[in-house]
C-alpha positions as a Markdown table, in Angstrom:
| # | Residue | x | y | z |
|---|---|---|---|---|
| 1 | Met | -27.3 | -1.8 | 10.4 |
| 2 | Lys | -24.4 | 0.0 | 8.8 |
| 3 | Arg | -22.6 | 0.4 | 12.1 |
| 4 | Gln | -23.3 | -3.2 | 13.0 |
| 5 | Arg | -21.7 | -4.3 | 9.8 |
| 6 | Thr | -18.7 | -2.2 | 10.4 |
| 7 | Leu | -18.3 | -3.4 | 14.0 |
| 8 | Leu | -18.6 | -7.1 | 12.8 |
| 9 | Ile | -15.8 | -6.4 | 10.2 |
| 10 | Val | -13.6 | -4.8 | 12.8 |
| 11 | Val | -14.1 | -7.5 | 15.4 |
| 12 | Gly | -13.5 | -10.2 | 12.8 |
| 13 | Met | -10.3 | -8.5 | 11.6 |
| 14 | Ile | -8.9 | -8.0 | 15.1 |
| 15 | Gly | -9.8 | -11.6 | 16.0 |
| 16 | Phe | -8.0 | -12.9 | 13.0 |
| 17 | Leu | -4.9 | -10.8 | 13.5 |
| 18 | His | -4.8 | -11.7 | 17.2 |
| 19 | Ala | -5.0 | -15.4 | 16.4 |
| 20 | Ala | -2.2 | -15.0 | 13.9 |
| 21 | Ala | -0.1 | -13.3 | 16.5 |
| 22 | Met | -0.8 | -15.9 | 19.2 |
| 23 | Thr | 0.1 | -18.7 | 16.7 |
| 24 | Ala | 3.5 | -17.0 | 16.0 |
| 25 | Met | 4.0 | -16.6 | 19.7 |
| 26 | Ala | 3.3 | -20.3 | 20.3 |
| 27 | Gln | 5.7 | -21.3 | 17.5 |
| 28 | Asp | 8.4 | -19.0 | 18.9 |
| 29 | Gln | 8.1 | -20.3 | 22.4 |
| 30 | Gly | 7.8 | -23.9 | 21.4 |
| 31 | Glu | 11.0 | -24.1 | 19.4 |
| 32 | Asp | 13.6 | -26.5 | 20.7 |
| 33 | Thr | 16.7 | -24.3 | 21.1 |
| 34 | Ser | 18.8 | -27.4 | 21.9 |
| 35 | Lys | 18.4 | -28.8 | 18.4 |
| 36 | Pro | 21.6 | -28.1 | 16.3 |
| 37 | Glu | 21.4 | -25.9 | 13.3 |
| 38 | Pro | 21.6 | -27.6 | 9.9 |
| 39 | Ala | 24.9 | -27.5 | 8.2 |
| 40 | Ala | 23.4 | -26.5 | 4.8 |
| 41 | Arg | 22.8 | -22.8 | 4.0 |
| 42 | Thr | 19.5 | -21.5 | 5.4 |
| 43 | Tyr | 17.4 | -18.6 | 3.9 |
| 44 | Asn | 15.7 | -16.0 | 5.9 |
| 45 | Pro | 12.1 | -15.3 | 4.6 |
| 46 | Leu | 13.3 | -11.8 | 3.7 |
| 47 | Ala | 16.1 | -13.1 | 1.5 |
| 48 | Trp | 14.5 | -15.6 | -0.9 |
| 49 | Asp | 16.2 | -13.9 | -3.9 |
| 50 | Tyr | 18.7 | -11.7 | -2.1 |
| 51 | Gln | 21.7 | -10.6 | -4.2 |
| 52 | Asp | 24.7 | -8.8 | -2.6 |
| 53 | Pro | 25.5 | -5.8 | -4.9 |
| 54 | Ser | 29.2 | -6.7 | -4.6 |
| 55 | Gly | 28.6 | -10.1 | -6.1 |
| 56 | Asp | 29.3 | -12.1 | -3.0 |
| 57 | Gln | 26.6 | -14.7 | -2.6 |
| 58 | Asp | 28.2 | -17.0 | -0.1 |
| 59 | Ser | 26.0 | -16.0 | 2.8 |
| 60 | Ala | 22.5 | -14.6 | 3.4 |
| 61 | Pro | 22.5 | -11.1 | 4.8 |
| 62 | Ala | 21.9 | -10.2 | 8.4 |
| 63 | Val | 18.3 | -8.9 | 8.9 |
| 64 | Gln | 18.0 | -5.6 | 10.8 |
| 65 | Pro | 15.0 | -5.2 | 13.1 |
| 66 | Asp | 12.2 | -2.9 | 12.0 |
| 67 | Val | 12.4 | 0.3 | 14.1 |
| 68 | Arg | 9.3 | 2.1 | 12.6 |
| 69 | Pro | 7.2 | 3.6 | 15.4 |
| 70 | Leu | 4.0 | 1.8 | 16.3 |
| 71 | Thr | 2.1 | 5.1 | 16.1 |
| 72 | Gly | 4.0 | 6.4 | 13.1 |
| 73 | Ile | 3.1 | 7.0 | 9.5 |
| 74 | Gln | 4.6 | 3.9 | 8.0 |
| 75 | Ile | 3.4 | 0.3 | 7.7 |
| 76 | Pro | 5.5 | -2.1 | 9.8 |
| 77 | Thr | 7.9 | -4.6 | 8.1 |
| 78 | Leu | 9.6 | -7.8 | 9.0 |
| 79 | Gly | 12.9 | -6.0 | 9.0 |
| 80 | Ser | 15.4 | -5.3 | 6.2 |
| 81 | Pro | 18.6 | -6.8 | 4.9 |
| 82 | Glu | 21.8 | -5.2 | 6.1 |
| 83 | Phe | 23.0 | -3.3 | 3.0 |
| 84 | Arg | 26.8 | -3.4 | 2.9 |
| 85 | His | 27.2 | -1.2 | -0.2 |
| 86 | Ser | 25.7 | 1.9 | -1.8 |
| 87 | Tyr | 24.6 | 1.1 | -5.3 |
| 88 | Trp | 22.2 | 1.7 | -8.2 |
| 89 | Val | 20.4 | -0.7 | -10.5 |
| 90 | Pro | 18.7 | 0.0 | -13.9 |
| 91 | Gly | 16.1 | -2.3 | -15.3 |
| 92 | Phe | 13.6 | -2.9 | -18.1 |
| 93 | Gln | 10.1 | -4.4 | -18.2 |
| 94 | Tyr | 7.6 | -5.4 | -20.8 |
| 95 | Ser | 4.1 | -6.4 | -20.0 |
| 96 | Asn | 1.1 | -7.1 | -22.3 |
| 97 | Ile | -2.3 | -6.9 | -20.6 |
| 98 | Val | -5.2 | -8.5 | -22.5 |
| 99 | Ser | -8.4 | -7.2 | -20.9 |
| 100 | Ser | -12.1 | -6.9 | -21.4 |
| 101 | Thr | -13.6 | -3.4 | -21.7 |
| 102 | Ser | -11.8 | -1.1 | -19.2 |
| 103 | Leu | -13.8 | 0.1 | -16.3 |
| 104 | Asn | -13.2 | 3.8 | -17.2 |
| 105 | Gln | -13.2 | 3.8 | -21.0 |
| 106 | Thr | -15.4 | 6.3 | -22.7 |
| 107 | Thr | -16.8 | 3.8 | -25.2 |
| 108 | Ala | -17.3 | 0.1 | -25.1 |
| 109 | Ser | -14.9 | -1.9 | -27.3 |
| 110 | Gly | -14.7 | -5.5 | -25.9 |
| 111 | Trp | -11.5 | -7.3 | -25.5 |
| 112 | Asn | -8.2 | -5.5 | -26.3 |
| 113 | Ser | -4.6 | -5.5 | -25.3 |
| 114 | Thr | -2.2 | -2.9 | -23.9 |
| 115 | Ser | 1.5 | -3.1 | -24.1 |
| 116 | Tyr | 3.6 | -1.5 | -21.3 |
| 117 | Leu | 7.3 | -0.6 | -22.0 |
| 118 | Val | 8.8 | 0.3 | -18.6 |
| 119 | Gly | 12.2 | 1.6 | -17.5 |
| 120 | Asn | 13.1 | 0.9 | -13.8 |
| 121 | Leu | 15.7 | 2.4 | -11.5 |
| 122 | Ser | 16.6 | 1.7 | -7.9 |
| 123 | Leu | 19.2 | 3.6 | -5.9 |
| 124 | Leu | 20.4 | 3.1 | -2.4 |
| 125 | Glu | 22.9 | 5.5 | -0.8 |
| 126 | Ala | 24.0 | 4.8 | 2.7 |
| 127 | Trp | 26.1 | 6.9 | 5.0 |
| 128 | Ser | 27.1 | 6.4 | 8.7 |
| 129 | Arg | 24.0 | 8.0 | 10.1 |
| 130 | Ser | 21.6 | 8.3 | 7.2 |
| 131 | Gln | 20.2 | 6.5 | 4.2 |
| 132 | Leu | 18.6 | 7.6 | 0.9 |
| 133 | Ser | 16.4 | 5.2 | -1.1 |
| 134 | Met | 14.9 | 5.9 | -4.5 |
| 135 | Asn | 12.7 | 3.7 | -6.7 |
| 136 | Tyr | 11.4 | 4.9 | -10.0 |
| 137 | Ser | 9.4 | 3.2 | -12.8 |
| 138 | Gly | 8.1 | 5.0 | -15.9 |
| 139 | Gly | 7.2 | 4.3 | -19.5 |
| 140 | Ala | 4.6 | 4.3 | -22.2 |
| 141 | Leu | 1.5 | 2.3 | -22.8 |
| 142 | Phe | 0.3 | 1.3 | -26.3 |
| 143 | Pro | -3.4 | 0.1 | -26.5 |
| 144 | Ser | -4.5 | -2.0 | -29.5 |
| 145 | Asp | -7.9 | -0.3 | -29.4 |
| 146 | Ser | -7.9 | 2.7 | -31.7 |
| 147 | Lys | -10.5 | 4.4 | -29.4 |
| 148 | Gln | -8.0 | 4.6 | -26.7 |
| 149 | Asn | -5.0 | 7.0 | -26.7 |
| 150 | Arg | -1.4 | 6.1 | -26.1 |
| 151 | Gly | -0.2 | 7.3 | -22.7 |
| 152 | Tyr | 2.5 | 7.4 | -20.1 |
| 153 | Phe | 2.8 | 6.4 | -16.5 |
| 154 | His | 5.2 | 7.2 | -13.7 |
| 155 | Leu | 5.8 | 5.8 | -10.2 |
| 156 | Leu | 8.3 | 7.2 | -7.7 |
| 157 | Gly | 9.1 | 6.4 | -4.1 |
| 158 | Leu | 11.6 | 8.4 | -2.1 |
| 159 | Ser | 12.7 | 8.0 | 1.5 |
| 160 | His | 15.5 | 9.7 | 3.5 |
| 161 | Ile | 16.3 | 8.5 | 7.0 |
| 162 | Ser | 18.6 | 10.2 | 9.5 |
| 163 | Asp | 19.4 | 8.6 | 12.8 |
| 164 | Trp | 21.2 | 10.4 | 15.6 |
| 165 | Gly | 20.7 | 8.0 | 18.5 |
| 166 | Arg | 17.7 | 9.3 | 20.4 |
| 167 | Trp | 16.6 | 11.4 | 17.4 |
| 168 | Arg | 15.3 | 9.9 | 14.1 |
| 169 | Leu | 14.1 | 11.9 | 11.1 |
| 170 | Val | 12.2 | 10.4 | 8.2 |
| 171 | Ile | 11.2 | 12.2 | 5.0 |
| 172 | Leu | 9.0 | 10.3 | 2.5 |
| 173 | Asp | 7.4 | 10.9 | -0.9 |
| 174 | Gln | 5.2 | 8.8 | -3.1 |
| 175 | Phe | 4.1 | 10.0 | -6.6 |
| 176 | Ser | 2.0 | 8.3 | -9.2 |
| 177 | Tyr | 0.8 | 9.2 | -12.7 |
| 178 | Leu | -1.5 | 6.5 | -13.9 |
| 179 | Pro | -4.1 | 5.8 | -16.6 |
| 180 | Asp | -6.6 | 4.6 | -14.0 |
| 181 | Ser | -7.1 | 3.7 | -10.4 |
| 182 | Pro | -4.1 | 2.2 | -8.6 |
| 183 | Phe | -6.4 | -0.2 | -6.8 |
| 184 | Gly | -5.6 | -3.5 | -8.4 |
| 185 | Phe | -3.6 | -1.7 | -11.2 |
| 186 | Gly | -1.0 | -3.8 | -13.0 |
| 187 | Gly | -2.8 | -7.1 | -13.4 |
| 188 | Gly | -0.7 | -8.9 | -10.7 |
| 189 | Thr | 2.6 | -7.8 | -12.2 |
| 190 | Gly | 5.5 | -5.6 | -10.9 |
| 191 | Ile | 4.5 | -2.6 | -13.0 |
| 192 | Ser | 2.4 | -1.4 | -10.0 |
| 193 | Ile | 5.5 | -1.0 | -7.8 |
| 194 | Pro | 8.3 | 1.5 | -8.5 |
| 195 | Gly | 11.9 | 0.4 | -9.0 |
| 196 | Ile | 13.3 | -3.0 | -10.0 |
| 197 | Gly | 11.6 | -4.8 | -7.1 |
| 198 | Gly | 12.9 | -7.9 | -5.4 |
| 199 | Ser | 15.7 | -8.0 | -2.9 |
| 200 | Leu | 17.8 | -5.4 | -4.8 |
| 201 | Gly | 15.1 | -2.8 | -4.8 |
| 202 | Ala | 15.7 | 0.0 | -2.4 |
| 203 | Pro | 13.3 | 0.1 | 0.6 |
| 204 | Leu | 9.9 | 1.7 | -0.3 |
| 205 | Pro | 8.3 | 4.6 | 1.7 |
| 206 | Gly | 5.5 | 2.4 | 2.9 |
| 207 | Leu | 3.1 | 5.2 | 3.9 |
| 208 | Gly | 0.0 | 4.1 | 5.7 |
| 209 | Gly | -3.3 | 4.5 | 3.9 |
| 210 | Ser | -4.5 | 7.4 | 6.1 |
| 211 | Tyr | -1.5 | 9.5 | 4.9 |
| 212 | Gln | -2.1 | 9.4 | 1.2 |
| 213 | Pro | -5.1 | 10.2 | -1.1 |
| 214 | Asn | -7.6 | 7.3 | -1.4 |
| 215 | Gln | -8.3 | 6.1 | -5.0 |
| 216 | Thr | -10.3 | 3.0 | -4.5 |
| 217 | Val | -13.3 | 3.8 | -6.8 |
| 218 | Leu | -12.5 | 2.0 | -10.1 |
| 219 | Thr | -14.8 | 4.0 | -12.4 |
| 220 | Thr | -13.2 | 7.4 | -12.0 |
| 221 | Phe | -12.4 | 8.8 | -15.4 |
| 222 | Gly | -9.1 | 8.9 | -17.1 |
| 223 | Thr | -5.5 | 9.7 | -16.3 |
| 224 | Arg | -4.7 | 11.1 | -12.8 |
| 225 | Tyr | -1.7 | 12.0 | -10.7 |
| 226 | Gly | -1.3 | 12.0 | -7.0 |
| 227 | Asn | 1.5 | 12.7 | -4.5 |
| 228 | Ala | 1.9 | 12.2 | -0.8 |
| 229 | Leu | 4.7 | 13.9 | 1.1 |
| 230 | Ala | 5.3 | 13.2 | 4.7 |
| 231 | Thr | 7.9 | 13.9 | 7.4 |
| 232 | Gln | 8.3 | 12.4 | 10.9 |
| 233 | Val | 10.5 | 13.1 | 13.8 |
| 234 | Ser | 10.9 | 10.5 | 16.6 |
| 235 | Tyr | 12.6 | 11.0 | 20.0 |
| 236 | Lys | 13.4 | 8.3 | 22.6 |
| 237 | Leu | 12.4 | 9.6 | 26.0 |
| 238 | Ser | 13.8 | 6.5 | 27.7 |
| 239 | Arg | 14.7 | 2.9 | 27.0 |
| 240 | Arg | 11.0 | 2.0 | 26.6 |
| 241 | Gly | 9.2 | 5.2 | 25.8 |
| 242 | Ser | 9.4 | 7.3 | 22.6 |
| 243 | Ile | 7.4 | 10.2 | 21.1 |
| 244 | Asn | 6.9 | 10.9 | 17.4 |
| 245 | Val | 5.5 | 13.9 | 15.5 |
| 246 | Ala | 4.6 | 13.8 | 11.8 |
| 247 | Gly | 3.1 | 16.1 | 9.1 |
| 248 | Phe | 1.7 | 15.1 | 5.7 |
| 249 | Tyr | 0.4 | 16.7 | 2.5 |
| 250 | Gly | -1.2 | 15.0 | -0.5 |
| 251 | Ile | -2.9 | 15.9 | -3.8 |
| 252 | Leu | -5.2 | 14.1 | -6.2 |
| 253 | Arg | -5.6 | 15.6 | -9.7 |
| 254 | Phe | -7.4 | 14.3 | -12.9 |
| 255 | Leu | -6.6 | 15.3 | -16.5 |
| 256 | Gln | -10.2 | 14.8 | -17.6 |
| 257 | Pro | -13.3 | 16.6 | -16.2 |
| 258 | Gly | -16.0 | 14.9 | -14.2 |
| 259 | Asn | -14.0 | 14.0 | -11.1 |
| 260 | Ile | -13.4 | 15.8 | -7.8 |
| 261 | Gln | -9.9 | 17.0 | -7.2 |
| 262 | Ser | -8.6 | 17.3 | -3.6 |
| 263 | Asn | -5.8 | 18.5 | -1.3 |
| 264 | Asp | -5.2 | 16.6 | 1.9 |
| 265 | Tyr | -3.0 | 17.6 | 4.8 |
| 266 | Gly | -2.6 | 17.1 | 8.5 |
| 267 | Gly | -0.4 | 15.7 | 11.2 |
| 268 | Asn | -0.2 | 13.3 | 14.1 |
| 269 | Leu | 1.3 | 13.0 | 17.5 |
| 270 | Gly | 2.0 | 9.6 | 19.0 |
| 271 | Tyr | 3.6 | 8.0 | 22.1 |
| 272 | Asp | 5.0 | 4.4 | 22.1 |
| 273 | Tyr | 5.8 | 2.3 | 25.1 |
| 274 | Ala | 7.7 | -1.0 | 24.8 |
| 275 | Leu | 6.3 | -3.8 | 27.0 |
| 276 | Gly | 9.2 | -6.0 | 26.0 |
| 277 | Lys | 11.5 | -6.8 | 23.1 |
| 278 | Lys | 8.5 | -7.8 | 20.9 |
| 279 | Asp | 5.4 | -6.0 | 22.2 |
| 280 | Thr | 4.5 | -2.3 | 22.2 |
| 281 | Ile | 1.5 | -0.3 | 23.0 |
| 282 | Gly | 0.8 | 3.4 | 22.1 |
| 283 | Val | -1.6 | 6.2 | 21.9 |
| 284 | Leu | -2.1 | 8.4 | 18.8 |
| 285 | Tyr | -3.9 | 11.7 | 17.9 |
| 286 | Arg | -4.3 | 12.4 | 14.1 |
| 287 | Phe | -5.8 | 15.5 | 12.4 |
| 288 | Ser | -6.7 | 15.3 | 8.7 |
| 289 | Ala | -8.0 | 18.1 | 6.5 |
| 290 | Phe | -9.7 | 17.4 | 3.2 |
| 291 | Arg | -10.0 | 20.4 | 0.8 |
| 292 | Tyr | -11.9 | 20.1 | -2.5 |
| 293 | Ile | -11.5 | 22.1 | -5.7 |
| 294 | Gly | -14.8 | 23.3 | -7.3 |
| 295 | Ala | -17.0 | 21.1 | -5.1 |
| 296 | Pro | -20.0 | 22.4 | -3.1 |
| 297 | Gln | -18.5 | 20.7 | 0.0 |
| 298 | Ala | -15.4 | 22.8 | 0.2 |
| 299 | Ala | -13.8 | 21.3 | 3.4 |
| 300 | Leu | -13.8 | 18.5 | 5.9 |
| 301 | Asn | -11.8 | 18.3 | 9.1 |
| 302 | Asp | -11.2 | 15.0 | 10.8 |
| 303 | His | -9.9 | 14.1 | 14.3 |
| 304 | Ala | -9.0 | 10.6 | 15.4 |
| 305 | Ile | -7.7 | 9.2 | 18.7 |
| 306 | His | -6.2 | 5.7 | 18.6 |
| 307 | Leu | -5.0 | 3.1 | 21.1 |
| 308 | Ser | -2.5 | 0.8 | 19.5 |
| 309 | Tyr | -0.9 | -2.5 | 20.0 |
| 310 | Gly | 2.0 | -4.0 | 18.0 |
| 311 | Arg | 4.1 | -7.1 | 18.0 |
| 312 | Lys | 7.3 | -7.7 | 16.0 |
| 313 | Ile | 9.5 | -10.8 | 15.5 |
| 314 | Thr | 12.3 | -10.0 | 13.1 |
| 315 | Gly | 12.0 | -12.0 | 9.9 |
| 316 | Arg | 8.7 | -13.6 | 11.0 |
| 317 | Leu | 5.9 | -11.3 | 12.2 |
| 318 | Ala | 4.9 | -7.6 | 12.2 |
| 319 | Leu | 1.5 | -7.0 | 13.7 |
| 320 | Gln | -0.2 | -3.6 | 14.3 |
| 321 | Ile | -3.8 | -3.0 | 15.5 |
| 322 | Ser | -5.1 | 0.5 | 16.2 |
| 323 | Gly | -8.5 | 2.1 | 16.7 |
| 324 | Gly | -10.6 | 4.7 | 18.5 |
| 325 | Pro | -13.2 | 7.4 | 18.1 |
| 326 | Glu | -13.3 | 9.8 | 15.1 |
| 327 | Ile | -15.0 | 13.2 | 14.8 |
| 328 | Thr | -15.6 | 14.8 | 11.4 |
| 329 | Thr | -16.9 | 18.3 | 10.8 |
| 330 | Phe | -18.4 | 19.6 | 7.6 |
| 331 | Ala | -18.0 | 23.1 | 6.1 |
| 332 | Val | -21.3 | 22.7 | 4.4 |
| 333 | Pro | -24.0 | 20.7 | 6.4 |
| 334 | Ile | -24.9 | 17.3 | 5.2 |
| 335 | Gly | -28.7 | 17.0 | 5.7 |
| 336 | Thr | -29.0 | 18.8 | 9.0 |
| 337 | Ala | -25.7 | 17.7 | 10.4 |
| 338 | Thr | -22.5 | 19.8 | 10.6 |
| 339 | Ser | -20.5 | 16.9 | 12.2 |
| 340 | Gln | -20.5 | 13.2 | 12.9 |
| 341 | Ile | -18.9 | 10.9 | 15.4 |
| 342 | Gly | -17.7 | 7.5 | 14.3 |
| 343 | Glu | -14.9 | 5.0 | 14.7 |
| 344 | Ser | -11.5 | 4.8 | 13.0 |
| 345 | Val | -9.6 | 1.4 | 12.8 |
| 346 | Ser | -6.5 | 0.2 | 11.1 |
| 347 | Ala | -4.7 | -3.2 | 11.2 |
| 348 | Asn | -1.6 | -4.6 | 9.5 |
| 349 | Leu | -0.2 | -8.1 | 9.5 |
| 350 | Asn | 3.0 | -9.2 | 7.8 |
| 351 | Tyr | 3.8 | -12.8 | 8.5 |
| 352 | Ala | 6.4 | -15.1 | 6.9 |
| 353 | Thr | 7.7 | -18.7 | 7.1 |
| 354 | Thr | 10.5 | -20.2 | 5.1 |
| 355 | Tyr | 8.4 | -20.5 | 2.0 |
| 356 | Asn | 5.3 | -18.4 | 2.6 |
| 357 | Arg | 4.5 | -14.8 | 3.1 |
| 358 | Leu | 1.2 | -13.2 | 4.1 |
| 359 | Leu | 0.4 | -9.5 | 3.9 |
| 360 | Leu | -2.9 | -8.2 | 5.2 |
| 361 | Thr | -4.1 | -4.6 | 5.8 |
| 362 | Tyr | -7.5 | -3.2 | 6.9 |
| 363 | Ser | -8.7 | 0.3 | 7.5 |
| 364 | His | -12.0 | 1.9 | 8.4 |
| 365 | Gly | -12.7 | 5.7 | 8.7 |
| 366 | Val | -13.2 | 8.9 | 6.7 |
| 367 | Ser | -11.3 | 9.3 | 3.5 |
| 368 | Asn | -11.1 | 12.0 | 0.7 |
| 369 | Gly | -13.7 | 10.3 | -1.5 |
| 370 | Ser | -11.6 | 8.8 | -4.2 |
| 371 | Gly | -12.4 | 11.5 | -6.8 |
| 372 | Val | -16.2 | 10.9 | -6.9 |
| 373 | Gln | -17.3 | 12.1 | -3.4 |
| 374 | Ala | -16.4 | 15.0 | -1.3 |
| 375 | Gly | -15.5 | 12.8 | 1.6 |
| 376 | Ser | -16.6 | 9.2 | 2.2 |
| 377 | Ala | -17.0 | 6.7 | 5.0 |
| 378 | Ser | -14.7 | 3.9 | 3.7 |
| 379 | Asp | -13.6 | 0.4 | 4.5 |
| 380 | Gln | -10.6 | -1.2 | 2.8 |
| 381 | Val | -9.1 | -4.7 | 2.9 |
| 382 | Gln | -6.1 | -5.8 | 0.9 |
| 383 | Thr | -4.2 | -9.1 | 1.2 |
| 384 | Glu | -1.4 | -10.9 | -0.6 |
| 385 | Leu | -0.3 | -14.5 | -0.1 |
| 386 | Ser | 2.9 | -15.6 | -1.8 |
| 387 | Arg | 4.6 | -19.0 | -1.7 |
| 388 | Gln | 7.8 | -20.4 | -3.1 |
| 389 | Leu | 6.2 | -23.3 | -5.0 |
| 390 | Ser | 9.5 | -24.9 | -6.1 |
| 391 | Arg | 13.2 | -24.0 | -6.5 |
| 392 | Ser | 12.3 | -21.8 | -9.5 |
| 393 | Trp | 8.5 | -21.1 | -9.4 |
| 394 | Arg | 6.8 | -18.6 | -7.1 |
| 395 | Gly | 3.1 | -18.0 | -6.8 |
| 396 | Asn | 1.0 | -15.0 | -5.5 |
| 397 | Phe | -2.6 | -14.6 | -4.7 |
| 398 | Asn | -4.0 | -11.1 | -4.4 |
| 399 | Phe | -7.4 | -9.8 | -3.1 |
| 400 | Gly | -8.7 | -6.3 | -2.4 |
| 401 | Tyr | -12.1 | -4.9 | -1.3 |
| 402 | Ala | -13.0 | -1.2 | -0.7 |
| 403 | His | -16.4 | 0.3 | 0.3 |
| 404 | Asn | -17.0 | 4.0 | -0.1 |
| 405 | Gly | -20.3 | 5.5 | 1.3 |
| 406 | Asn | -21.8 | 8.8 | 2.1 |
| 407 | Leu | -21.0 | 10.9 | 5.2 |
| 408 | Gly | -23.5 | 12.3 | 7.7 |
| 409 | Asn | -27.3 | 11.8 | 7.9 |
| 410 | Leu | -29.0 | 12.7 | 4.6 |
| 411 | Ala | -32.3 | 14.5 | 4.6 |
| 412 | Ala | -35.5 | 12.6 | 4.2 |
| 413 | Gly | -36.0 | 11.2 | 0.7 |
| 414 | Gln | -32.3 | 11.5 | -0.2 |
| 415 | Thr | -30.2 | 8.5 | -1.0 |
| 416 | Gly | -26.4 | 8.6 | -1.0 |
| 417 | Gln | -24.3 | 6.7 | -3.5 |
| 418 | Thr | -22.2 | 3.8 | -2.4 |
| 419 | Phe | -19.4 | 2.0 | -4.2 |
| 420 | Asn | -18.0 | -1.4 | -3.6 |
| 421 | Ser | -14.7 | -2.2 | -5.5 |
| 422 | Tyr | -13.0 | -5.5 | -5.7 |
| 423 | Tyr | -9.9 | -7.1 | -7.3 |
| 424 | Val | -8.9 | -10.7 | -7.2 |
| 425 | Gly | -6.2 | -12.7 | -9.0 |
| 426 | Gly | -2.9 | -14.3 | -8.9 |
| 427 | Asn | 0.4 | -14.8 | -10.8 |
| 428 | Leu | 3.2 | -17.2 | -11.3 |
| 429 | Ser | 6.8 | -16.1 | -11.9 |
| 430 | His | 9.9 | -17.9 | -13.0 |
| 431 | Pro | 13.5 | -16.6 | -13.1 |
| 432 | Leu | 15.3 | -16.5 | -16.5 |
| 433 | Gly | 18.9 | -16.6 | -15.2 |
| 434 | Arg | 20.0 | -14.2 | -12.5 |
| 435 | Glu | 18.8 | -10.9 | -14.0 |
| 436 | Ala | 15.5 | -11.7 | -15.7 |
| 437 | Thr | 12.0 | -13.0 | -14.7 |
| 438 | Phe | 9.0 | -14.3 | -16.6 |
| 439 | Ser | 5.5 | -13.9 | -15.2 |
| 440 | Val | 1.9 | -14.7 | -16.1 |
| 441 | Ala | -1.1 | -13.3 | -14.2 |
| 442 | Tyr | -4.9 | -13.1 | -14.1 |
| 443 | Thr | -6.8 | -10.3 | -12.3 |
| 444 | Ser | -10.5 | -9.5 | -12.2 |
| 445 | Arg | -11.6 | -5.9 | -11.2 |
| 446 | Ile | -15.2 | -5.5 | -10.2 |
| 447 | Gln | -17.3 | -2.5 | -9.0 |
| 448 | Thr | -20.9 | -2.4 | -7.8 |
| 449 | Ser | -23.0 | 0.6 | -6.8 |
| 450 | Asn | -26.5 | 1.3 | -5.5 |
| 451 | Gln | -26.9 | 3.8 | -8.4 |
| 452 | Ala | -26.0 | 3.5 | -12.1 |
| 453 | Val | -22.5 | 4.5 | -13.1 |
| 454 | Cys | -21.6 | 5.3 | -16.7 |
| 455 | Ala | -18.3 | 3.6 | -17.7 |
| 456 | Gly | -17.2 | 1.9 | -20.9 |
| 457 | Gly | -20.0 | 3.6 | -22.7 |
| 458 | Ile | -22.6 | 1.7 | -20.7 |
| 459 | Cys | -24.5 | 2.9 | -17.6 |
| 460 | Asn | -24.9 | 0.1 | -15.1 |
| 461 | Thr | -24.7 | -0.6 | -11.4 |
| 462 | Asn | -22.1 | -3.4 | -12.0 |
| 463 | His | -18.9 | -3.2 | -13.9 |
| 464 | Thr | -16.3 | -6.0 | -14.4 |
| 465 | Glu | -12.9 | -6.1 | -16.1 |
| 466 | Asn | -10.9 | -9.2 | -16.6 |
| 467 | Gln | -7.1 | -9.1 | -17.3 |
| 468 | Ile | -4.6 | -11.7 | -18.5 |
| 469 | Thr | -1.0 | -10.5 | -18.3 |
| 470 | Leu | 2.3 | -11.8 | -19.7 |
| 471 | Gly | 5.4 | -10.0 | -18.6 |
| 472 | Val | 9.2 | -10.1 | -18.7 |
| 473 | Ser | 11.5 | -8.0 | -16.5 |
| 474 | Trp | 15.3 | -7.6 | -16.5 |
| 475 | His | 17.7 | -5.7 | -14.5 |
| 476 | Ala | 21.4 | -5.1 | -14.8 |
| 477 | Arg | 24.0 | -6.2 | -12.2 |
| 478 | Pro | 24.2 | -3.5 | -9.5 |
| 479 | Phe | 26.6 | -0.7 | -10.0 |
| 480 | Val | 28.4 | -0.3 | -6.7 |
| 481 | Leu | 29.0 | 3.3 | -5.7 |
| 482 | Arg | 31.1 | 2.5 | -2.6 |
């Protein structure tokens, strides 16, 4: 039954993504190229709110095609603006989140509010053959509930890219220090993304979910920090073929006891073959090792082989579908099993029109266990739909679902614990001049389990938190370095 459900989800996701790709192909092929371009200025979907750091706003930037490997470690994009300058931008953000009892509070306290004072910084340094991007956000949080302590949070994203023709080197790092799970964190506001955000924010690392510690169980206790470091080398064998090799290392740590801390590391080897300008196929082998601190299950080793397909239309579509068998071995037998054979699947869709943007990701496979299990069989779906509602108002809808279940075949009479986590919500944002933005958001975070979980001072199988957020963000004009 469990495998049938997984296969139905996989088939449904692949069917949806394939239909989206075919629709984009039909639109692309059906355009009348003889129709003259309008005389008025047009905006690429990537450049709704683009600002040139030099202050020249007379034309939208050229969009550079996305060159991330299909079988690489990063999520594909629609492309990126052509940055004409190196610059840095500081910013500030204030958000007030009014919420019902937090999912991971130690005592129930009903509705309360938490104020976030955040400093932001984005830096882009470009040379002739390399580019450095840095995005940082950090600050303090002040709960109105006296039973909760004041705290801090930090988010950092770093990427360095070097390109020497056939060779391409990418170094990426993502760090977070947060008061609770990042899954749905921030109540639909920008505090969940490092840097100033928007078009002036430097490109983010964009590591795929398989290359960073999973944290999708909402009732893990207290402040935690995690880091994912990865490097990748790509080499063009020919005009159509390329090979890429990557290694990654991640950690997940909790300041409070009661959670499982882990180290993750591994690597992958991939080969891409371009069928044309838009379509690519590939094959990937990935090895992942999960190591647990102080847990009876000390280690898991995971091997996955994927066949992949991708389609990219710059500024409009980035589609990636990948899947294949997965073999996991256990240092300590689970029931009577020392290994299991399953399937691993991932899919990513990034689609844009003039006024709309759709982001959708799906993954299925073995993960680190999110701090509550020593390894888990997980499914994860996240989607974001954004639309330019008018000249000044923009709306976003967000939804996420994650399932974490036990690995292996348990002995007779044993029942493994499963967790289902959800977040759903949306926000509206309005610019206040050229440098400031006002936003209002609502988010609901929900968790269900087949066994009681104690959170908020109450033990139950269901936990729900509602959040209403008001926020204001501001950033300075860019400081051009050169």
